N, C-alpha and C positions, 0 to 999 in steps of 0.2 A: 149153156150153164153159166151163171154168174161166177166170176172169178173171185179170188180172195180180195181183190180191189173193191168189189161191190160190198163184200162183207165188212171191210175196213170203213167204207163210207157209211154203211148202216150203223155200225158200232159207234162211229164218230157222232152221228146224229143223236143217237140215244145217250151217248156220253155227255154231249153238250146239254141236253135236256136234264140229265141227272145232276150235272154240276149246278145248273141254275136252280133246280129243285132243292139241292142240298144247301145252296147259299141261303135260300129262303128258310130251309129247315134249321140252319145254324142261327140265323137271325131270330127265329121264333124261340129256339132253345134258350138263347141268352136272355131275351126279354121275359120269357115265361119263368125262368129261374129267378130273375130279379123281382117278378111279381109275386110268386108263390113260395120262393125260397127252396132250400135243399129238401126240407121235409115234404113240401108240396110236390116237388119233382119226384121224390121217392114214391109217393102215392100214385102219381101219374104214370111213372115207369113200371110200377107193379102190374098195371093193367096191360101194358103193351106186350110183354113176352107171352102171356097167356093168349092174348088176341092173335099174335103172330103165329103161334103154334096151331091154334084152332083154325086160323085162316088157311094154313097149308093143308091141314086135314080136310077142311071143307072144300078146298079146290082139288085136293087129292092129285095134284100134278097134272090136272086136265089142261090148263093153259099151255104147258110144255108139250103135252101130247097133241094138242090141237096144232101147235106150231110145227111139230115134226110131221104129222100126217098130212097137213095141208101142203107143206113143202114137197112131200113125196108126190102128191097129186099135181102140184104145180110143175114139177119136173117133166110131166107127161101131158100137161095141158088139160087135165080133167077138172074143170071149174066146178061142175055140178057136184062131184064127189067131195071136193074141198068144202063146199057150202054145207053139204050133208054132215060132214064131220063136225062143223061148228054148231049146227042145229041140235044134233044129238047131245053134244057135250054141254050146251047151254041148259037143256032140260035137266040133265044130271046135276049140274052145278047149282041150279036153282033149288032143287030138293035138298042137296047136301048143305047148302048155305042156310036155308031156312031152319033145318034141324039143329045145326051148330049154334046159330044165333039164338034160338029159343033156349037151347040147353045152357049156353053161357049166362043168359039173363036169369034163368031159374036157379042156377047153382052158383051165382056170383058170390054169395056170402061164404060158401064153403071155399071157393078159390081164394077169397080175401084172407080167410083165416090161415090157409096153408101158406100164403105169401108172407105172413108174419105181421100184418097190420090190418085188422078188420075194417078200418076206415076206407080202404081202397075199394070197397064194394060198390060205391057210387060210380067210380071211374070205370070199373069192369062192366057194370050194367049199361053205362052210357055208350060204350064202344061196341056192345053186342050187335046192334043192327047192321053194322058195317060188314059182319060176317055173311050177310045175305047179298049185299050190294057189290062188294069188291070182287068176289069170284066171277060175277057176271062181267065186270069190267075186264078182268084178267083173261077171260075167254075170248072176248073181242080183240084184245091186244094180241093174243096168241094167233088168232086168225090172220090178222094183218101181217104179223111177223113171219108167218108161214109163207106168205107171198113175198117176203123180204121187203115189205113196205113199212119202214120204220117211223115215218113222219106222224101218222095217226097216234102211235104209242107215245112219241115224244111230246106232241102238243097236249095230249090228254094228261100226261104226267105233270106238265107245267100248270095246267088249269086246276088239276086236282090239288096240287100242293098250294097254289095260291089261295084257293077257297078254304083249304084245311087250315093253313096258317092264319088266315083272317079270322076264322071261327075260334081257333085256339086263343089268340091274343086278345081279341075283343071280348070273347066270352069269359076268360079267366079274369081279365081286368074288371069287367062289370061285376062278376061274382064277388071279388075281393072288395070292391067299392061299396057293394051292398051289404057287406059284413057277413057273407054266407060261410066263410071259412075255407081253409085249404081243401078239405075233402070234396066240397061241391065245386070249387074252382078247378080242381083236377078233373072232375067228371065232365064239366063243360068243355074243358080242353080236349078230353078224350073223344067227345062227340064230333070233333073236327074230322075224324076218319069217316064219319057217315056223310057229312056235307061234301067233303072232298070226293068221295066215291060217287055220289050222285052227279056231281059236276063232270067227272071224267066219263061216266057212262053216257051223258048227253052229248059230249064231244065226239066220242067214238061212234055213237049211233048216227050222228050227222055225217061222219065220214063214210060209214057203211052205206047209207042211203044214196049219197052222191056217187060212190064207186059203182053201185048197182045200176044207177040211172044212166051213167055215162060209159058203162062197159070197161072201166079201167082195169079190172082184174083179168078180163078176157084178153086185153092187149098185153098185160104183163105175162099172161100165159103164153102168148105167141112169142114174146121175147125169150122166155125160158126155153121153149122148144127150139127156136131158131139159133140160140147160142149153145145148145147142148152138145153140138158136135158129135163125137163118136158115141156119147151117152145115149143119143136118140136111138141107136141100134138095139138098145135094151128095152124097147117098148113092151116086149112080152113080159117083162118083170114089173110092169107098172102095178101099183096097188089096185085092188079090186073091191075096196070096201063099198063103192057105190052100187055094186051088183049083189051085195049080201044083205041079209035081213038086218033090221035095226038091232035085234038081240046080238047078232054076231059082231056088229060094229061096237056096241056097248061093251062087250066083253074084251074086245081088242083094245079099246081105249083104257079100260080098267087095268088090263094086264100091263100096259105100259105106264099108266099114270100113277098107280099106287106106289111102286118102288121109286119113281121119280119124286113123289111127294115125301116119302120117307127119307130119301137122300137129301132133299132140300131142307130138312129140319135141322141141319147142323148148327146154323147160327142161332135160331130161336130156341133150340133145345139147350144149347150151352148158356144162353141168356136165362132160360128157365131154371137151370141148375143154380145159377147165382140168385135168382129171385126166390127160390125155395130154400136155399141153404145159408146164404151170407147173413141175412138179418137174424135168423135163428141161431147160427153159430156165434155171432157177435154177442147176442143176448146171453148165451151160455157162458161167455167170457166176462160177463159183468156189465155189459153195455145196457143202458136204459133203452126202452122202446124208441124214444125220440132220437137218441144218439145212434142206435143201430139203423133206423130208417134213414137218418141223415147220411150216414156212411154209405149205405146202399145207393142213395141218391148221387153221391160223389162218383161212385163206381159206374153206375148205369147212365146217369144224366150227363156226366162230364166225360169220363175216360172212355167208356165203351162207345158212346155216341161219336166222339171225335175219331177214335181208332177205326171205327167201321165205316167212316165216310167213303174210303176207296172201295169198299165192298159194293156200294151202290154202283160205282162206275164199272166194276167187274161184272155186275149183273147185266149192265148194258152190253158189254162185250159178249157175255154168255147168251143173251137174247138174240144177238146177231149171229153168233158162232153156231148155235145148235141147228137152226134150219139150213145153214150153209153146209155144215158137215153132213147133215142128214140127206141133203140132196145129192152130194157127191157119193154117199154110201148107197143111195137108191140106184144111182147110175153105175155103181161098181167101179168108181174111179179112185183107186188106192192112192195115186199120187195127189189127187185133189184133196182127199181126206188129210193126208200128211201135211200138205201145204197150208190148209186152213187151220188145222190144229196148231201148227207152229206159229202162224200169224196171230191166232188168238192168245197164245201163251206170251208171245212177245209184247203184244199190246197191253196185256195185264201187267207184266213185269215193268214195262216202261213207265207206268204211273204209280204202281204200288210200292216199288222199292224206294224211289225218291220221297214219296209221301211218308213212308216209315222213318227214313233218315231225318227228314225235316221235322217231323213231329217229335222225334226223340231229342233233337238239338234245341228246339224252341218250345218244349212242353211247358216250361215255367211261365214265360211271357204270354203264351197263348192262353193258359189257364187264367192268368190275371186279367188279360184283355177281355176274355169272354165272360168270366164268372167272378170278377172282383178280387179274388184271392188265389193263392197257389195250393189250396188244400188238396187238390186231386192230381197234382202234376206227376208224382211218383207213379201212380197207376197209369197215367197217360203214357209215360215213357215205356213202361213194361208192355202195355197193350199195343204200342206202336210196332213191336216185333210181330204181333199177331196179325197186323195189317197185311203183310206180305203173304202169310200162309192162308188167311181167309179168302183173299182175292184169287190166289192160285187155285184154291179148292173149288171156287165157283166155276172158273174157266175149265178146269179139268173135268168137273162133273158134267158140264155142258157138252164137252167133247165126247165123253163116254156115253151120254144119253143120245147124242146124235148118231152114234153107230150102233145103238140098240142095247148097249151094256148097262142097263138101268139099275141092276142090283149092286154094282160095285160101289157107287156113291153111298148107298144105304149101309153097306158093310163099313165104310169109313166113318159113317155117323155113329154106328155102334161102338167102334173103337174110340173115337173122339169123346163120346159121352161118358163111357166107362172111365177113361183117363181123367176127364174133367171132374167127375164126382169124387173119385178117389183122391185127387190132388186138392180139391176144395176142402174135404174133410181133414186132410193133413196140414194144409198150408194156411187156411183162414184163421184157425185158432192161434197160430204163431205169428203171422204177418198181417192179419186183418185183410182189408180189401186189396192190398198189394199181393197177397197170397192168391186171391181169386184171379187177379190179373195174370199172375204167373201160370196158373192152371189153364187159363184160356189160351195163352200163347202156345203152351206145350200141346194141348189137345188139337188145336187147329193145325199145328205143324205135323203131327202124326197123321191126321186125316188127309192132308194134302199129299204127304209122302206116299201114303197107301194108294191114293188115286193115280199118282204119277207113275209108280211102279207098275200098276195094272195097265195103264195106258201104253206104256213102252213095250209091254208084251204083245199088244194088239196092233198098234200103229207104228210104222217105221219112222222114228224121229231122228235117227242118225245121231250126229254130234251137235244137234241144233241148240243144246243147252248153252253152249258157249255164246251163241248169238243172242238168245232171248233172256239169258240170266246173267252171264258174266259181264257183258258190256254195260247194261244198265246198272249193275252193281258197282262197277268201277266209276262210272260217271256220277252215281249217287254219292260215292265216297268222296270224290272231289268236291261235289256240291256241298256235302256236309261239312267239310273242312272250311270252306269259304264262309258258310253260314255261321259256323261256330266262331270264326274269327271276327265276323261282324258283330255278333252278340257280345263277345268279350270286350271288344273295343268300345262298344257303346256303353258298357258298364263302367269303363274307365273314364269316360268323358264326364260323367256326373251332371248331365243336363238337368236343370231344375224344372221338373214336370211332376204332375200328379202320378201316383203309382200306376194307375190304369192307363193313362195317356202315354206314359213312358213305355209300358209293355206293348201298347198298340204300335208305337213308332218303331220299336226294335223288331217286332213281329213282321210288320210290313216291309221294312228294310231287308230283313233276313229272307223272307219269302221272295221278294222281287229279285234280289241278287242271286238267290239260290236257283230260281227258274232260269235266269239267263246263263249262269255257269253250267247248269245241268244240260241245257239244250246245246250249248257249244261243245261240251265234253262228249255228248252223245253223237253229235254230227261228226266231230273229228275222229272219234273211235270207230265210226261205221255202225254204231248201234241203231241209227235211224237212217233209212235209205231215201233216195230221191223219190222212188215210187210210192213208198209208204207216206211220206210227207205230202206228196201231191194228191193222195187219195182223200185227205181231210177236206170236207166241203168248204167252199168259199175261200178260205185263207190258205189252204195247203199249197196250191200252185204258185201264188205270189210269193209266199215265204221261200219255197224251193228255188225260184228264180233269183230272189235276193241273196240267199246264201251261196248260190253258185257264183254270182257276180263278185262277192267279196272273198271267195275262195275257201269257204268253210265246208261246203258240200261238193 
């Protein structure tokens, strides 16, 4: 049975791909905002929360279910049953995807009116076909992740993002140059989800054909069995879906997938609450349509996008964590479950806490560097707090789903959504988009706390919070102090540069120094061990040897 070291390696591969994808995403966001402005970004962003929500509904949690069930079969070497799980889920996803894609296209005008700006109808229709393509891509990724083969997912993510960003930037630029206006430019940009999805499917299909031809999954199956140790004695408990009817397998997938889908709605539902309430609440406060849409663009296109960057990395951890925990659960290895959950939470805290601190300290120069002005930096600072909660929520949900407790994340969704709606209605009229940011931070915090309390009742985590939470928190505090000092010192120097270049220089200095200080503080405090650092592909072991030689590790 693969150890937590294998899980760390898989998570590191997915995280690296996610970072590169997000770098491309950040670049396109900056250029797109400069091409179509805050108003155009508002129209573009109005389509995405609706799309993200329907995407989760159309996939109905099946990619996660595929990953879990395939990992269970992999633990006992049942390759054919694992393939059968994928085949059945693909048919279901194809049907669900087609229904939701057609439905979104037909009712795009109604969604646009509800969002607060009827002009967003073009972007909503343009993104609709992706609801058929992306679920098929997700199912293939879930199949490979179930075998704990993360490279196909990582490569497909990079290709998908590259094609998507190219479509967005080139398409929006051409639309503006041809005088088509912001609504059409936003629609062309939204169509990038379709072209990116097609590219990703092609990459994954190629990996699947090669794996079948060369028998790679059969060899991986042998490795699973050979390393299972005492877990192999539980063969009698191996899943039996391969011997059941297709109907039985379908119902088992649905039973697991639907609550997973509902639990995964936390981020898009909270985004939809903003999409459906912020613009309308601002208009009730006297904002014009254009001003309200522009303000929503600041919140969603700047603040929310920056604050949710670490959530993508947490999704990578969750994708590696779920099949690993599920495998330990299948083999009834309680110690293995606890070890892997703790490792997943530590990995999440290690990057989410410093990201939140750094974003808080450098919010103003980052806003200017990326978007020319500091109009959204207050909201960025507030949403930075939500960064920690949203990432922990993802890791906690993956842990609970891995042990079969799929309804608990759904309950946390209900709690978070109810709090978000109530606080939006209370705070947006008083504080504008900053009020919406406050509501988001509180709702994520409560959802994460609910999942953590539930998990502690099921899995013995001991006093591990000191290791996975306190040490990264202390190291991040030290990093934040150094970064703030660099920022303030730079302000005193008064170097004669353009406003945007000045913000870029201080941001790069702050980030660079912050990373070095954080890493040193983490190593000195024992927040990052030799084993964990060595598990990082390619660079981990050389770094560990270097730090040992200079006495830091």
